[in-house]
Structures are given as structure tokens and as C-alpha cells.
C-alpha positions as CSV (number, residue, x, y, z in Angstrom):
1,X,179.3,175.8,226.3
2,X,180.1,176.3,222.6
3,X,180.1,173.8,219.8
4,X,183.8,173.9,219.3
5,X,184.4,172.7,222.9
6,X,182.2,169.6,222.2
7,X,184.1,168.2,219.2
8,X,185.1,164.6,219.3
9,X,188.5,164.1,217.7
10,X,188.1,160.5,216.8
11,X,185.7,160.8,213.9
12,X,187.2,160.6,210.4
13,X,185.1,162.2,207.7
14,X,184.3,160.6,204.4
15,X,185.8,161.7,201.1
16,X,183.6,161.9,198.0
17,X,185.7,159.1,196.5
18,X,185.0,156.7,199.4
19,X,182.6,153.9,198.6
20,X,179.3,153.0,200.3
21,X,181.0,149.9,201.7
22,X,183.8,152.0,203.3
23,X,181.1,154.4,204.7
24,X,179.2,151.5,206.3
25,X,182.4,150.1,207.8
26,X,183.2,153.5,209.4
27,X,179.7,153.8,210.7
28,X,179.9,150.4,212.3
29,X,183.3,151.3,213.8
30,X,182.1,154.6,215.3
31,X,178.6,153.2,216.1
32,X,176.8,156.1,214.3
33,X,174.3,156.2,211.4
34,X,175.6,159.4,209.9
35,X,178.9,160.7,208.6
36,X,180.2,164.0,207.2
37,X,181.5,164.2,203.7
38,X,184.4,166.6,203.3
39,X,186.2,167.8,200.2
40,X,189.7,168.7,201.4
41,X,188.5,171.1,204.2
42,X,185.0,172.0,203.0
43,X,182.0,170.3,204.5
44,X,179.8,169.0,201.6
45,X,177.0,167.4,203.7
46,X,176.0,164.6,205.9
47,X,175.2,161.1,204.5
48,X,173.0,158.8,206.4
49,X,172.9,155.0,206.6
50,X,169.6,155.1,204.8
51,X,171.2,157.1,201.9
52,X,173.8,154.5,201.5
53,X,171.3,151.6,201.5
54,X,169.4,153.4,198.7
55,X,172.5,153.5,196.5
56,X,172.5,151.4,193.3
57,X,175.7,149.7,194.4
58,X,177.8,149.9,197.6
59,X,180.8,150.1,195.4
60,X,179.7,153.5,194.1
61,X,181.5,156.6,195.6
62,X,179.4,158.5,198.2
63,X,180.0,161.7,196.2
64,X,177.4,160.5,193.7
65,X,174.8,159.6,196.3
66,X,171.8,162.0,196.8
67,X,171.7,163.2,200.4
68,X,168.4,163.2,202.2
69,X,169.6,165.6,205.0
70,X,170.4,169.3,204.4
71,X,171.6,172.0,206.8
72,X,172.8,169.4,209.3
73,X,175.7,171.3,210.9
74,X,176.6,174.0,213.4
75,X,179.3,176.7,213.5
76,X,182.0,176.6,216.1
77,X,180.7,179.5,218.1
78,X,177.1,178.3,218.5
79,X,175.8,177.5,221.9
80,X,175.0,174.0,223.2
81,X,171.2,174.8,223.0
82,X,171.6,175.3,219.2
83,X,173.5,172.0,219.1
84,X,170.7,170.2,220.9
85,X,168.1,171.8,218.6
86,X,170.0,170.7,215.4
87,X,170.4,167.2,216.7
88,X,166.7,167.0,217.4
89,X,165.5,168.6,214.2
90,X,167.5,166.2,212.0
91,X,167.5,163.1,214.3
92,X,171.2,162.8,214.0
93,X,173.7,160.5,215.6
94,X,176.6,162.9,214.7
95,X,176.7,166.6,214.0
96,X,179.5,168.3,212.0
97,X,181.0,171.6,213.2
98,X,182.4,174.2,210.8
99,X,184.0,177.6,210.9
100,X,182.7,180.8,209.2
101,X,184.3,179.6,205.9
102,X,182.4,176.2,206.0
103,X,185.7,174.4,206.8
104,X,185.1,171.2,208.6
105,X,186.5,171.3,212.2
106,X,185.2,168.0,213.5
107,X,182.0,166.4,214.8
108,X,179.9,166.1,217.9
109,X,178.6,162.6,218.6
110,X,175.2,161.9,220.3
111,X,177.0,160.4,223.2
112,X,179.2,163.5,223.8
113,X,176.1,165.7,223.6
114,X,174.3,163.6,226.2
115,X,177.3,164.0,228.5
116,X,177.2,167.8,228.1
117,X,173.4,167.8,228.7
118,X,174.0,165.9,231.9
119,X,176.6,168.5,232.9
120,X,174.4,171.6,232.2
121,X,171.4,170.0,234.0
122,X,173.6,168.9,236.9
123,X,172.3,165.4,236.5
124,X,175.6,164.0,237.7
125,X,175.5,166.0,240.9
126,X,173.9,164.6,244.0
127,X,170.7,166.3,245.1
128,X,166.9,166.3,244.9
129,X,164.5,167.3,242.1
130,X,161.3,169.2,242.5
131,X,158.7,169.7,239.8
132,X,156.3,172.7,240.3
133,X,153.3,173.9,238.4
134,X,152.5,177.7,238.3
135,X,150.5,180.1,236.2
136,X,152.6,181.9,233.7
137,X,151.7,185.3,235.3
138,X,152.8,184.1,238.7
139,X,156.2,182.8,237.7
140,X,158.9,184.5,239.7
141,X,162.5,183.1,239.5
142,X,163.6,185.3,242.4
143,X,160.9,184.0,244.7
144,X,161.7,180.4,243.8
145,X,165.4,180.9,244.4
146,X,164.6,182.7,247.7
147,X,162.5,179.7,248.9
148,X,165.2,177.3,248.0
149,X,168.0,179.3,249.5
150,X,166.1,180.0,252.7
151,X,166.4,176.3,253.4
152,X,170.2,176.3,253.0
153,X,170.0,174.8,249.5
154,X,170.9,176.1,246.0
155,X,169.4,175.7,242.5
156,X,171.9,173.7,240.4
157,X,169.6,173.8,237.3
158,X,166.2,175.0,236.3
159,X,164.1,174.5,233.2
160,X,160.6,175.4,232.1
161,X,158.0,173.6,230.1
162,X,154.8,175.2,228.9
163,X,151.9,172.8,229.6
164,X,149.9,172.4,226.3
165,X,146.5,174.0,226.0
166,X,146.9,176.0,229.2
167,X,148.5,179.1,230.7
168,X,150.6,177.1,233.1
169,X,154.3,176.3,233.4
170,X,156.0,173.2,234.6
171,X,159.2,174.1,236.4
172,X,161.8,171.4,237.1
173,X,164.4,172.3,239.8
174,X,167.6,170.3,240.6
175,X,168.9,171.2,244.0
176,X,172.2,170.5,245.7
177,X,170.4,169.0,248.8
178,X,169.4,165.4,249.1
179,X,166.9,166.0,252.0
180,X,164.4,168.3,250.2
181,X,161.6,167.9,252.8
182,X,162.0,171.4,254.3
183,X,162.1,172.9,250.8
184,X,158.9,171.1,249.8
185,X,157.2,172.3,253.0
186,X,158.1,175.9,252.2
187,X,156.8,175.7,248.7
188,X,153.5,174.4,250.2
189,X,153.4,177.3,252.6
190,X,153.7,179.7,249.6
191,X,150.9,177.8,247.9
192,X,153.0,176.3,245.1
193,X,151.6,173.2,243.4
194,X,154.3,170.5,243.8
195,X,153.6,168.0,240.9
196,X,156.4,165.6,241.9
197,X,159.6,165.4,243.9
198,X,162.6,163.0,243.8
199,X,165.7,162.6,245.8
200,X,168.8,160.5,245.7
201,X,167.7,159.1,249.0
202,X,164.5,157.8,247.5
203,X,166.4,156.3,244.5
204,X,168.9,154.7,246.8
205,X,166.2,153.1,248.9
206,X,164.3,151.9,245.8
207,X,167.6,150.5,244.5
208,X,168.2,148.5,247.7
209,X,164.6,147.2,247.6
210,X,165.0,146.1,243.9
211,X,168.2,144.3,244.7
212,X,166.7,142.6,247.7
213,X,163.7,141.5,245.7
214,X,166.0,140.1,243.0
215,X,168.0,138.2,245.6
216,X,164.8,136.7,247.1
217,X,163.5,135.7,243.7
218,X,166.9,134.0,243.0
219,X,166.9,132.1,246.3
220,X,163.3,130.9,245.6
221,X,164.3,129.3,242.3
């Protein structure tokens, strides 16, 4: 997934002549705390809500306002991982996208990015989640996939996290199977450490229990 495919077409950029008052009004409308400033077609930068509140007067044009954020943009051909990284580094609510001439193409909102993250992690697909712990030298993607597929399941997504101050990895698997019991048993036979496991079945049962408890509390009032 590339940045250009994630652009939200509803965001109107600011012009340098727009006032701080106009900028705050747009931020309220779009429910963001950042907006791009564009001169004709060229991206000049990103102004934050804090920058505007630091202005001497809200009637001043945003073009005269010092910007506290620099380098807050991605080019149209950059991968979603770079989009996520830039969002995180600058703590943005909105990220401009430009072409190779620094021409503004549009912006990606935090909400849109979250939707794409859900897509690439298969969060919106039914299935179970397994969290494993392995030594870095023992990590084998082919073996993990073999164990999963030997139980008529498939890996929808997988991501790694290095455990601080250790040589171990935390591996999170999202599977396309709700009943992950057989997969867990196989991982145990292969001496994998299963740190945690979750399934839609568990979540459904917990949801029913929560709703039942709420109903009982209501009836007891």
C-alpha cells in the first residue's frame, strides 16, 4: 500500500493568507490538530494547533507563523510503513502527501491510517491470535507457517517485536481460524513458548457475560 492510495480527498489545505481564526475553524471541522499550508501547488509546511495558539493574534495570516514541525510529509510512492513511521515521529493527526516536485497531492488523516493498519494486520478478519516467544537464533518463519498450515489454518498477518534487554522475539500471529486449540497444541509439541492466545470465540463469550452482568446490575437497581 502506497501513500497516494491513502489520500483523503476532503481536506482543504490552508493558504499563507488564511488567518489563525480560519485555521482553527477548519481544524474543528475536520477534527484534526494539524493542517498543511500550500502556496498554489507547493507544500510549505504543516501548522499545528499549538502554533496557532502561540500567534500574537488569531487575525494574523498563518504564513507569518513560525512552524514547530519540520519534515512532516511523505511522497506519493512511499509505503504505508513509512507513513506510520512519520505519523509516529511527529505525533500528527494529518500527514501531507507530495510528488517528487514537492507539489501537494492531498493528506492522510489519522483515522484513514488506522483503517489501513487494521487492513494490513487483518484485524477486521475473523480468527484467532497467538503470541509466541522465541530466541532470535531459533526464529523460523517457514516452521511457524508449517505448524499453522498443518492444522488447516493460514497466517493472515505476522509481526515481530524484540523484547528489550534480551535476545528473544515476541511473535504475534493472526490466523484465519477461530478454533485455535489444535494450533496451540502443535506449538506446544514443538516446544514453543505461547505467551498468550485470543480468539473471537473468547471475545464473544466475554461480551455475552459483560452484557449479562450489566443487565443483572440494571435489574437490581
